C-alpha positions, -999 to +999 in steps of 0.1 A: +237+633-160+237+620-124+201+608-130+213+589-162+242+573-143+219+563-114+194+549-139+221+528-156+234+515-123+198+506-113+193+487-145+225+468-142+218+459-106+183+448-116+196+425-143+222+411-119+197+404-091+172+390-116+198+367-130+210+356-096+174+350-085+166+330-116+198+309-111+188+303-075+153+293-084+166+270-111+190+255-086+163+250-060+140+234-086+168+210-097+175+201-061+138+194-055+136+173-086+167+153-077+154+149-041+121+137-054+138+113-078+161+098-052+136+099-023+124+067-006+087+062-004+076+055+032+049+027+032+026+011+058+010-021+045-024-031+059-034-066+049-058-095+056-029-119+052-043-155+052-075-150+034-064-149-003-028-156-014-025-124-035-016-106-002+016-128+000+026-120-035+019-083-030+041-083+001+069-100-019+070-070-042+072-046-013+102-064+000+119-064-034+114-026-037+128-022-002+158-043-012+164-017-040+160+012-016+130+026-034+106+022-004+108+017+033+082-004+050+075+014+083+050-012+096+027-040+086-008-042+100-030-073+098-067-068+097-074-105+098-084-115+133-072-151+130-044-172+144-015-174+120-018-140+102+007-121+124+029-152+127+030-156+090+039-119+086+067-126+111+079-155+090+079-134+059+098-105+076+124-129+090+128-148+057+132-117+036+157-103+062+135-076+076+128-090+111+125-055+127+095-043+107+069-038+134+035-056+132+002-044+144-028-066+149-066-063+147-086-076+177-123-083+177-126-075+140-143-093+110-150-130+113-127-148+089-132-183+102-146-196+070-125-207+041-088-218+039-062-201+060-029-205+042-011-184+067-019-208+096-011-237+073+024-224+067+029-217+104+020-253+112+046-266+088+074-254+112+097-249+082+106-213+087+122-193+116+104-164+134+116-134+153+087-124+176+085-142+210+050-133+221+023-125+194-002-117+221+019-087+231+017-072+196+001-037+196-033-030+183-030-017+147-045+017+154-021+023+182+009+013+161-004+036+133-003+065+157+032+057+170+046+053+135+028+082+118+036+107+145+074+102+139+073+108+102+077+140+081+045+157+071+029+143+040+055+116+036+036+082+042+016+061+017-008+036+032-015+005+012-046-014+024-054-048+007-080-060+032-108-047+054-110-011+064-112-020+101-078-007+112-081+026+093-116+033+106-105+027+141-075+050+135-099+078+124-117+075+157-085+077+179-079+107+201-047+124+214-023+101+232+013+097+243+024+098+206+005+128+193-018+155+204-037+151+171-068+130+166-066+101+142-082+121+114-058+150+120-028+127+121-038+111+087-042+146+072-008+158+084+013+127+078-002+107+049+003+116+013-024+092+000-039+058+004-039+030-021-067+005-015-078-028-031-115-023-026-148-020-044-161-026-079-172+000-104-175-018-138-195-048-125-231-040-117-243-049-083-210-067-074-202-066-037-165-068-032-150-090-004-129-064+013-159-041+015-186-065+027-164-080+054-166-048+074-192-025+057-194+001+085-156+005+084-155+009+046-184+034+048-165+054+074-132+054+056-145+066+023-168+092+039-143+107+063-108+102+049-090+135+049-065+123+023-066+112-013-077+076-019-068+056-050-086+022-052-078-007-074-112-023-079-122-060-082-124-059-120-087-048-124-071-077-105-096-101-119-084-094-155-047-102-146-041-137-133-007-148-119+000-182-134+004-213-112+030-225-137+053-197-125+049-209-089+059-244-100+088-236-123+103-202-115+114-207-079+138-236-080+164-213-065+145-215-032+141-250-018+119-235+010+100-203+004+071-191+026+053-174-002+054-205-024+043-227+004+014-203+010+004-204-026+005-242-026-015-244+007-043-220-005-057-242-033-049-274-051-021-269-076-018-259-103-041-228-104-039-192-116-050-165-092-062-129-098-038-102-088-062-080-068-038-069-041-008-068-063-023-040-084-029-018-054+007-022-045+019-017-080+003+017-082+025+028-053+057+012-065+053+024-101+028+053-100+011+063-132+031+038-152+008+009-159-028+018-151-052+046-160-066+068-132-103+078-133-114+114-130-116+129-095-147+122-075-162+105-045-167+068-036-197+058-015-205+025+001-241+014+004-256-005+033-254-037+013-217-031+003-222-019-032-197+008-041-205+037-063-182+063-079-196+098-085-175+123-105-170+154-085-148+184-091-124+188-062-131+152-051-101+134-037-110+098-045-102+078-077-102+043-091-079+025-114-087+011-149-068-011-174-072-023-209-060-055-225-026-041-235-020-027-200-030-060-185-004-078-205+023-053-195+013-056-159+015-094-160+049-093-177+061-070-148+048-094-122+065-123-139+097-104-138+098-091-103+081-119-082+103-148-092+134-127-087+156-134-057+155-111-027+189-095-019+197-119+009+191-152-010 
């Protein structure tokens, strides 16, 4: 009889503990889902601002998502070693009411002296206020990367690179310093969730994409040694989606003076449409898995001549984005909705 009673008590307690455990697990799962839904994505933007105007439009989208509390821009790095790039970023930060976003610079990098420099052109207009007093005192990008990353939670940061891989390759080579005992590669592995790059071409035979060929050794190093997942938006994706010059001319009457609009006008003779290469790399971070198709897992290699090749590989942590005609239309509609919209402080 005692054995039966003990057995009954044991069964009752087991049911109770199981129910409590399941309730706790469900509660924890709900809390995790809520936290994930409400979390703010931490972003570092690495850009060759001043080479092609799509960088300016891409940065506009990042500000809008920070306005909405969906992302936090931890820092902006320029990988364009030309006068005007950092100052234009300062103009943009100031105009969008984020003057405290730190800026890191690239010194002795790729030669970008050929071609138009809309960033410098806008700076010379003297139409917009700035915040930074001494641009020569700005930190090297790899140093600022270390400072910013070391202070973030593990696996919390997304890096968006829409220019050359110079800064990231240099970061990989860094050693322990006052900010972290970790090497650059270890710091990336610990702090970065993934990287979204505008780089390469995979559906256009023998095409050498600009961001790759401007610093081939850096691109080779990044794809070969990155300890974190890389998603790249290749040349063919942005090429298929052009932002219309008509929008630049007609959709910004609410802003008599707008640095992004002045940049667009300074880049080429108006009116013109421009591919949205850098915007698509940003879009994948802002709206992951919503508009574009992700390739199978694999590995991206960069040849000595700059040609990029994707090889499917089980367990590979590198991918590229693809779109079809319908997706291209949806993406353009999204761009035409968000980019002409007012920032919160205007």
